N, C-alpha and C positions, 0 to 999 in steps of 0.2 A: 504493500500500500504506500509506503514512503517513496519508493522509487517511481511509482506511477505518477505522483504529483510533485516530484522533486524539482522539475524545471520551473513550474509556476510558483512553487513556494520560495525558491531561491530569488526569483524576480521580486515577489512581494516583500520578502525579508530584506533584500538590499534596499528597496524603496523605503521601507519602514525605517531601517537604520539610517538612511540618508536624511529623512525628514526629522528623525530624532536628533541626529547630529546637528542639523540646522537649528533646531529648537534650543539645544544646549548652548549654542553660540549666540542665541538671542535674535536670530534672524526671523524665527517664527514665534509668535506669541499666541498660544492656544486660547488665551482669554481675551485677546484683542478683537475688535470689531472686524468683520469680514467685508466691510464696505471699502472696496479698493479705491473708490473715487476720492476718498478723503484722507488716505494714508500717504504720507510724504516719504519718498525714498531718495537718498542722495548717494552718489557713487555706488551704483548697484552693480554687483558682480553676477557671474553666471549662475551661481547657486541660488541667489535670490530670484532671478528671473525664472529659473526652473521651478522653484517652489511656488511662485505666484501663478505660473502657467498650469502647474499640476492641480492647483485648487480652483483655477478659473476656467479652464478649457472645457466647455460643454460638450464638444465633440468627443473628447477622450472619455468623459463620464458616460456619454451615451453608448459608446462602444463597450466599455466595461460592464455597464448594466445589461446590455444585450447578451454579453457572454454569460453573466450570472443567470439570466433567464434561460439560456440554452443549456446550462449545466443541469437544469432540472429534468432534462430528458432521460438521464440515466436512472434517476429514482422512479420515473414513470415506467421505464422499460422493466426495471427490477420488480415493480409491483405486480406485473402480469405473471410472475413466477410464484408469487406468494399467495397464501390463503386469502379469501375474501369472505366477509361476514355481513349478512344483510338481515334486517328485521322488516316485517311487513304486517299489515293488519287491515281488516275491513269490517264494516258494520252493515248489515242488510236487514230490511224489514220485509216480511212476507205475509200475504193474506190469501188464504185459500178458501173458497166457498164451494161446497158440494151440493148438488141438487138433491132434494129429499133427504137431507142428512142433518143431524143436529151436531155433528162433530166438525164444525168449521174451525180452521186454524188461523190464528192471527198472532204473530210473534216477531221477535227480533233475535238475530243471531250475530254473535261477535266472534271473529277469528283472528288469532294472533299467531305469528310464526317467526322462526329464525332459520336461516339457511347458511350453511357453511360449505364453501366450494374450494377445493384444493386441486390445482392442476397436477396430474400425475406424470403425464408424458406429453410435452409440447415441444418437439424439436425445433419447429420454426420460431416459437417464442424465445427459446434459448438462443438461437442464432440472432434474433432481433436484439436481445439483450447484449450479446457480444458486439453487435453493430453499434449499439448505443455507447458501449464502453470505448470503442475506437473513436467515435465522434467526440466523446468527452475528452479523451486525450488529445485530439486534434485542437480542441479549444485552448489547451495549454500553449500549444505552438502559436495559435492565433493571438493569444494575449501577449506572448513574448514579442511577436511582430508588431503589435500595436504600440507597446511601450518603447520598442526600439525606434519606430517611426516618430513617436512623440519626442524622444530625446534628440533625434536628428533635427526635427523641426525647430526645437528650442534653440539649438546651437546655430542653425542656419539663420534664424531670425535675429539672433544676437549679433552674429558676424555681419549680417547685411547692414545693420545700423552702423557698425564700426567701419565697414567698407565705404558706406555713403558719407560718413563723417570725414574719413581720410580723403576721399575724392573731393569733397567740398573745401576742406582746408587747403589742399594742394591747388585746387582751381582758383581759390581766392588769392593765394600767395603768388601764383603765376600771373593772375590779372594785375596785382599790385606791382609786380616787377616789370611787366610789360608797359604798364602805365608810366612808370618812372622812365623807362627807355624811350617811350613816345614823347614825353615832355622834354627829355634831353635832345631828342632829334629835332623837335620843333624849335627849341632854343638855338641849336646849331644852324638850322635852316635860316632862322631870322637874321643871323650874322653872316650868312653865306658860306658856312663850312661844309654843308651837305646839300645834295640836290633834293628837289621836291619829291622825287621818286622814293627816296629813303623814308620820307615822312609818310607817304601813302602806304608803303609796304608795312611800316610799323603800325600804322593805324588799322590796317586790315588784320594783322596778327592780333592786335589788342581787341578788336571787335569780336574776333572768333573766341578769344579767351573769355570775354563777357558772356557769350552764349554758353560756353562750357560751365560757367558759374551757375547760370540759370538751370541747366540740365542737372547739375550736381545738387542744387537746392531741391529740385523736384524729386530726385532719387532719395534724398534724405527724408523728405516729407513722407514718401511712400513707405520707407523702411520703418519710420517711427509709428506710422499708422498700423503697420503689421505687428509691431511690438505691443501697441496698445490693445489690439484685438487679442493677442496671445495672453497678455497678463492682466488686462483691465486697468492698467496704470498709464496715465498720460504724462507724467512728470519724472520719468526714470532718467537718470544720468548714468549710463552704463560705463564701466571701466574699460580702458583700452587694453590691447594686447601688449605685453611687455616686450621691450626691444630685444631682450636676450632669450626670447622663447626658443627652445630647442627644436630644430626641424630635422628630425632623424627618424629612421625606421625603429619600431619596437625591438627590444633586445632579442637576439637569436631569431630574427624574423627572416623566413625564406618563403618563397611562393609555395613550395610543397607543403609546408606546415599550415599555411593559410588554406590550402586546398583541403587538407585533412580536417581542419577545424570546421570549415564550411559544410562539408558533406556530412559531418556528424551533428552539427548544431544549427544549420540554417532553418529558421522557423517555417518558411514556406515549404521547403522540402519535407520537413516533419509533418506539416499539415496534409500535404498530398499523400504521404505514405500512410497516414491514418485514414485518409479518404479511400485509398486503395484497400485498406483493411475493411472498411465499411462495405465496399462493393463486393469484397470477397465473401463476407458473411451474408450479404443480400443474395448473392448467387447461390450459396448453400441453402438459404431459405427456400428459394424457388426450385432448386434441384430436388429437394426432399418434400415437395408439396403433397405428394401422394401418400406419405407416411401417416398412419393413423394417429389420432390424438386421444388422450384419456383424461377424464376428470372424475374426481371423487366428490360426491355431493351428499351432505347429511342435512336432513330437515326435521324440524319438530313444529307441529301446529297444534293449537288448542282452540276448540270451538265451543262457545257458550251460547245456549239457546234460552230464550225467555218467551214462553207461549202464553196466549190469552186464557182466561178462565173458561171460556166456552169451548175450548178445544177438547175437553174431556180427558186429556192425559198430559203429562209433563215429559218433554224430551230431555234425555240425559245429555250432560256435557261430554265432549269427545276429545281425546288426546291421540295424535297421530305422529309417529316417529318413523323415519325412513332413511336408509343408507343405500346409495346407488353408485355405480360406476358407469359412466357414459363414454362410449367409444364411438368415434366418427372418423370417416375417411372419405375425402372427395374422390369421385370416380370420373366425372366429366363435367367441365364448366365451360363448354362451348369452345374449347381450344385455348382458353386463357392461360392455363397452367404451362403448356408448352411454349406459348408466346412469351410469358414472363421469364421462363428459363433461358430462352434465347436472348432476350433483351438484357438480362443481368449478366450473361456471359460477355456480350459485347461491351457492356459498361465496365466490366472488370478489365477487359483488354484496353479500353480507353484510359482507365485509371493507371494502368501500368505504363502506358505510353506517356502520360503526363509526368510521372515520376522520372522516367528516363530523360525526357526533354528538360525537366527542371535540373537534373544533375548536369547536363551539358551546359545549360545556361549559367549555373553556379560556377562551373570550372572556367567558362569564358569570362564571367564577370570578375572572378578572383584574379585571373591573369591580367585583365585590362586594368583593374584598380591597383593591383600591386605595381604594375609598370607605371601607372599614372602617379602613384605616390612616390615611387623612386625618381621619376622625372621631376616631380614637384620639388624634391629635396635639391636636386641639381639646379633647378630653375631659380629657387630662392637664393642659392649661393651665387649664381650667375648674375641675378638682379642686383645683389649687394655690390658685386664688383662693377656692375654697369653704372651704379650711382657714383662710385669713386672715379671711374673713367670720365663720366659726364662732368663731374665737378672740375677735374683737371682740364678737360677740354674747354670748359667755360672760362677758367682762369687764363688759359693760353689765348683763347679767342679775344677775350676782353683786353689782354695786353697787346695783342696785334692790332685791335681796333684803336687803342690809344696811341700806338706807334704809327698808325696810318696804313698798315698793311692789310687790314680786314675792315669790312664795312659793318654797319649796324644790323643789317639783315642777317649776316653770319652770326652775330652775337645773339640775336633773337632766336634763331633756329637752334643753336646749341643750348640756349636756356630752356627752350621747349623740350629738348631731348632730356635735360636733367629732370624736369618735373615729370615727364613721362616715365623715366626710369624709377623715380620714387613711387609713382602710382603703381607701376607694374610690380615693384617689390612688395608693396603692401598687399596687393591682390594675390600675389603668389603665396604669401604666408597664409592667407585665409583659404585659398584653394587647397593648400596642403592639409589644413585641419579638416575641411569638409570631405575631401577624398579619403583621408584616413578613417573618418567616421563611417563613410560608405563601405569601406573595406571591412571594418569591424561589424557593420550591420549585416552584410552578406554572410560573414562567417559566424553570425549569431553571438558575437562577443560584445555588443553594445549594451551597456547597463548604466544605472546612475553612478556607478563608480567612475565612469568616464567624465562625468560632470565634476566630481570631486578632484580628479586628476588634473583637469584643465583649469579649474577655478583659480589656483594661486598665480597663474600666469596672466590674469586680467587684473591689472593694478595701475595706479597712477605712477608714472615714471618721474620721480623727483630728482 
């Protein structure tokens, strides 16, 4: 029994420990008001956003409640194998008139009874119970998939805000720098040091930078709205990613190990395997439809009669007890039995094909994501070097401009390259985190512990 529910229990236990951990740190106050609109949060980290989202997200609650409802199918299936006990009763009034007779009957009878039924042999019901058990175990995998998707959504929303903030800050810095260069060009033109074409080119580049600021502002507005939808908070000031955040593969990480983890723990594959198990028992049910069923039935009834005075006699009360075994077997149902058997066989074949296809997809996804994460690591390192190179190029170009060997357009272009390098470096770090989470999600390794692992790296860089 413990191994049957171990996957779901581990997820719930980790989530409980995580929420308890946040409570001990003072992040959650169980006695505080749950009105998110009036609570102020400053310098919000990833743990706080996750906790707020966990409490606020109605879609997550709906999915978990649906799972809780579906889990009742197992008890319903088990009940069909257990005894059933029913009580019944009725009251009837009778009046009998006989021609040329003084013995007319006019009275009331009351009948009470209890019936006990115990299935003795129902092979199809047993297979249906096994089918319900497989469905129940599939819900554990479905719950794990839901929680993994929720964790990824929280991190994606958090990083989308950081990405938008970085892009806006860089766009504003670029606009300010280009504005200064434009003003210098205008001053140089006014004293005849540069031609009007340099001013027009600088103006065009500056106008394009202003458009980029508008786009970045819109991107930030959208990301903050998504954060509000997720947490119910409109005044969150989330912490940035630390400059020294390590961009590396997990320890002892190889593609083969990720493949093994994914094939053993991927929740979608686990769900499809349990779905195959369900169709297997459904096929067994239809394949054995001709096998007889047997039920044991025990009944006890008591009948009490109350006759009128003119009847001429009193009817005695009556107790009846019976025990019976009922055996039934379908012989012909219009061809439905054979059709159901063929249908379930094809459904089982389709379920096996789904599992095989999912295995191939998992292997392909692991290969692609592992390669992507490895590339992200190299990309982040290359972007960092690109910033240094762009800074050196800007210094050299500026010196050349001051010496008269380079023009202002050259300076502006190199300056744009520097801001682009900074923007690409920030985006590369966020892409690395998201792709690593996707890799862990496919491998079935994404849990609230990942939030705890990442959280210390979101902090104010003083």
